[in-house]
N, C-alpha and C positions, 0 to 999 in steps of 0.2 A: 704730746707728749706719747712718743711712739707705745704700741701695744708689746706686752711681754713675748719674749723673744725664745720663751718654752712654756710648757707646761700646759693648764687650761686656759682657752679662751674662748670668749661667748659671742653670740652675733650681736648682744647690746653692745660689750666692749668694742667692737668694732663698728659700729653704727655710730657711738660718742665719737670715736677717733675722726669717723667723715663727717663731724660738724652735727649728728642728730641728737635728740633729746634723750635722755636715759629713757627707758621703759616705753617707749612710742613706736608703733608699726614700721618694722622695717626688714628686708629679705635678703640673701644672700646675692641677689641678681639686681638690685638698686644700683644705678649708675654711679651714685657717691660711694658706695662700699667695693664696686669693682674698681672703681678708679686708683683706689688705694695701691692696687697691688697691679695695676695695669692688663685688666683682663674685656675680656668683649662680651657682648650682651648674650646670655644662653650658655657659654661655653662650661664644660665641667671644670669646677673648682674644691678643694678642700680647705679648711680650716685650718691647716698651720701653714698655709701661703701668704697667711697674714702677719705669721709672727714676724716681730720687729717693723711693720708698717707704719709709717706715720703720714697725717695730712702734711704736713709740714715738710722745711728740708733742715738739716741736720751737717755741722761739719765738727772736725776735730780740730783743738787746740793745742797741739804742743808745746807747753810754756816756757819760757823764758823772765830773766830777772831785767829789769830795768830800774836802778834804784839811784834816789837823789837825797839830799839833806832833810826836805822840809815832805817828799811824796816819795812811792813806789809804786810802780806796777809790773804786775806778773799777768803774763799770758802772752798775746800777738800783738807785736807794735810796728806794722808795716812802715810808718811813718819814720823811724830809726834806721839809719846806714852802720852798718848794716841793718835789717832786720832783726828785730826781738824775738823769737820763737819763731812756729809757723801755722800755720792752717790747712786742714785738708778736707773736700775741695777747698779751691782758693778764691770762688766765684759762688754767687748765687743769683738766681732765675727769679726777675720781678718782672710781671707782665709779660712775660718771653722777651725778653732782654736780662743779657748777663751784666751782673754786678759783681764786680770785683773787691774781695773783704778788705781793708783797711787795715782793723784793729779790733778786736775782741781780748778783753782784760779787766783784772781787778786793780781798780787804784786807790789807793790806800793813803792814808795822811801819815808824818814820820815825825817824831821827837828824837833827838840825841843819837838819830840812826836806828829807832826803835818803831816798829809799826804799830799803830793805835787800830786796833781791829774792828775796834766799833765805828770807824770812817769808812768801812771799805764802800766802794762804789763799780757798777759795772757799766764799762762804755763798750757798744757796739759800733762800729761805724764800716759803711760801704762806700765806694766810690759811684759816682754816677754810670750811668749805661757809655758804651766808646761813641755813642752817637750825641752824647751830653745830654741824654733822659735823665729828671733828678726824679729816684723813687718816691712814689707818694708816701707820708708820713705814715699810713695806717695799712700799708698792703703786707703787714701781719697784725694777729690778735696779740700775741704773749709769745715771749720768750722761755724757756724751760734752760736752765743755766746747771750744769753738774756741781752737787756740791757734795762733801763727804754722807754719805749714806742716803744719796736720792739726788732730790729736784729742787730749785728754786724759782718758780713760777712770779714771771714779772712781765705784767702788763703794758701792751703798747700806751693804752692811756694816760697810764702814771710816768710816762717817760718823757723827759725833758729833753727836745728835738732841736737840733741847730741843721742849718743849710751853710755849708761855706763852698766858695768859688764857683766855676761853670765848665763847662764842656767837659771830657771826660775825664779832669783832673780835679771837680769839684766832688762833693762830698756829703752823705747825710749821715748825721750823728744822732743815735739813742740812746741817753744817760740816764742810768736807773740810783737814787745814792741810798744811802746807809736806812733812813726811812722807810724803803719799799720792800725790805728784808725783816723778818723776824729776830729775833733777838739770838735763836737758836740757829736760824739760818746763816746770819752774819757770822758764828764760829764756825760753822761748817761750811762755808764760802773760802774763808781764809785758810782752813785745813788743806783744803781741795785746789785753790790757786794760787800755790806757795812757790810759783817759779819752776815746780819739777814736774816730770811725769804728763800726764795728757786728761785734756776734759773737754767734755762733750757739751755743746752748745747745740738744741733744738727750735727753729723759730717756726711757730705755728699758726700757718695761714687761717 
């Protein structure tokens, strides 16, 4: 989860974002802490340079809606023609290779054309690299999905994972279902991912 964009920020917060354990020894010149903002060893730094820094990768979904009788999809679906929604940036880096983002959306079951928000699921899908390299199941630790009023943290270990196809058109899917959200988060997930506006996703590595 990214560091605050303004206000007070502590070395402990920066240390945790870099993967450290709270209240353990750290210095602002530690390699993992400097790596958050791309600083070299021993250069002058100010705490405000860490505003918004993240150990992971983030992308923004400009949401669209894809509606069917029994299900609805809110977010980005590159698999449709034309695309439903859009995403920026359009790819993520995994083990130094670029993987285009194929899908990031809320899927919800419907009855009589009405969403049953208690069935909401989040699906995140990326293509293999251009040379066919398949991303590892566990290249990230968790995903922070923007919901109304905050974020829902979805762990990699709780995802249902699928690999489909080969070569550059093959893909890896991570799916989280309603039981991976608290009841309050499900409500706020449905409110945020409704097919309008933008929603942020952060991949924590």
